[in-house]
Every structure is written in C-alpha cells, then in structure tokens.
C-alpha positions as CSV (number, residue, x, y, z in Angstrom):
1,M,125.4,73.0,68.2
2,K,122.3,74.7,69.6
3,R,124.5,76.9,71.7
4,S,126.5,78.1,68.7
5,I,123.3,78.8,66.7
6,L,121.9,80.7,69.6
7,F,125.1,82.6,70.1
8,F,125.3,83.4,66.4
9,T,121.7,84.6,66.4
10,L,122.3,86.8,69.4
11,V,125.4,88.3,67.9
12,I,123.5,89.2,64.8
13,F,120.6,90.8,66.7
14,L,122.6,92.5,69.4
15,G,125.5,93.5,67.3
16,S,125.7,96.6,65.2
17,C,122.9,97.3,62.7
18,Q,124.9,95.5,60.1
19,S,127.1,92.4,60.6
20,E,130.7,92.1,59.4
21,V,129.5,89.6,56.8
22,C,127.0,92.1,55.3
23,K,129.6,94.9,55.5
24,C,131.9,92.7,53.4
25,A,129.1,92.0,50.9
26,D,128.5,95.7,50.7
27,Q,132.2,96.4,50.0
28,W,132.3,93.7,47.4
29,Y,129.2,95.0,45.7
30,D,130.4,98.6,45.7
31,M,133.8,97.6,44.3
32,T,132.1,95.5,41.6
33,Q,129.8,98.4,40.6
34,A,132.8,100.8,40.5
35,L,134.8,98.4,38.3
36,K,131.9,97.9,35.9
37,K,131.4,101.7,35.6
38,A,135.1,102.3,35.0
39,D,135.2,99.6,32.4
40,A,132.1,101.0,30.6
41,E,133.8,104.4,30.6
42,N,137.2,103.0,29.6
43,K,138.8,104.4,32.7
44,P,141.7,102.8,34.6
45,I,140.8,100.6,37.5
46,D,144.0,100.9,39.6
47,D,142.6,103.6,41.9
48,I,139.4,101.5,42.5
49,L,141.5,98.4,43.3
50,K,143.7,100.4,45.7
51,K,140.6,101.9,47.4
52,Y,139.1,98.5,48.2
53,D,142.3,96.6,48.8
54,E,142.3,96.7,52.6
55,P,138.6,96.2,53.1
56,I,138.5,93.2,50.7
57,K,141.6,91.7,52.3
58,K,139.9,91.9,55.7
59,C,136.8,90.2,54.3
60,R,138.9,87.4,52.7
61,D,140.4,86.7,56.2
62,L,137.0,86.9,58.0
63,D,136.6,83.1,58.1
64,A,140.3,82.2,58.7
65,K,139.8,81.1,62.3
66,M,136.2,79.8,62.1
67,T,135.2,76.2,62.5
68,A,133.3,74.5,59.7
69,Q,130.0,75.1,61.5
70,E,130.7,78.8,61.9
71,K,131.6,79.0,58.2
72,E,128.3,77.4,57.3
73,E,126.4,79.9,59.5
74,M,128.3,82.7,58.0
75,I,127.3,81.6,54.5
76,V,123.7,81.4,55.6
77,E,124.0,85.0,57.0
78,L,125.6,86.2,53.8
79,R,122.7,85.0,51.7
80,T,120.4,87.3,53.7
81,C,122.5,90.4,52.9
82,S,121.0,92.9,50.5
83,S,124.3,93.3,48.6
84,Y,124.5,89.6,48.1
85,Q,121.0,89.6,46.7
86,K,122.0,92.4,44.3
87,L,125.1,90.5,43.2
88,K,122.9,87.4,42.5
89,G,120.5,89.5,40.5
90,T,117.6,89.2,42.9
91,A,117.6,92.7,44.5
92,Q,115.1,93.0,47.3
C-alpha cells in the first residue's frame, strides 16, 4: 500500500503540470459552464454536447482498469483540483 501511495504521489509530481484527473475535472467544469450559458440564452446545446463528447467519454473510462485503492486515490486527487472546487461552490 505504501508503494502505491508513493508511486501515485510521484506520478502526480513528476507528471505533466496537470494530471488526467484534473484535466477531466476541467473538461466537466467547462462543459457545465457552457451548458448553463446556453440554457440562460435559450440556445441549443447539441453543439456543446458534441464538442465535449469524446473528452468526457475518456474521463468516464479513466478508472475502468483501476483497483479499488487506485480509485480511492483518484478521488482524493480529484478533490484537490481547482475545477472540482469550483463545481462544489468553493472556488479557491
């Protein structure tokens, strides 16, 4: 367990500036904002849904091959993402 936590931490710090989990949170946040704006302006949402279809599909499949422990670690990481914080109403 300690190895998986260490590995996960190293991946986060040595990986790209932003993790896949946070990229997914960003995509979800951006889509949500675009949908809210379209709804407020009474505009169709089909183009928005089409634009975000592939990225959101990849995000849904992100945890498909993860163990229960890896999924828990991913959730912990998700909670640190700025987009997640914005979605929860506690923008940093």
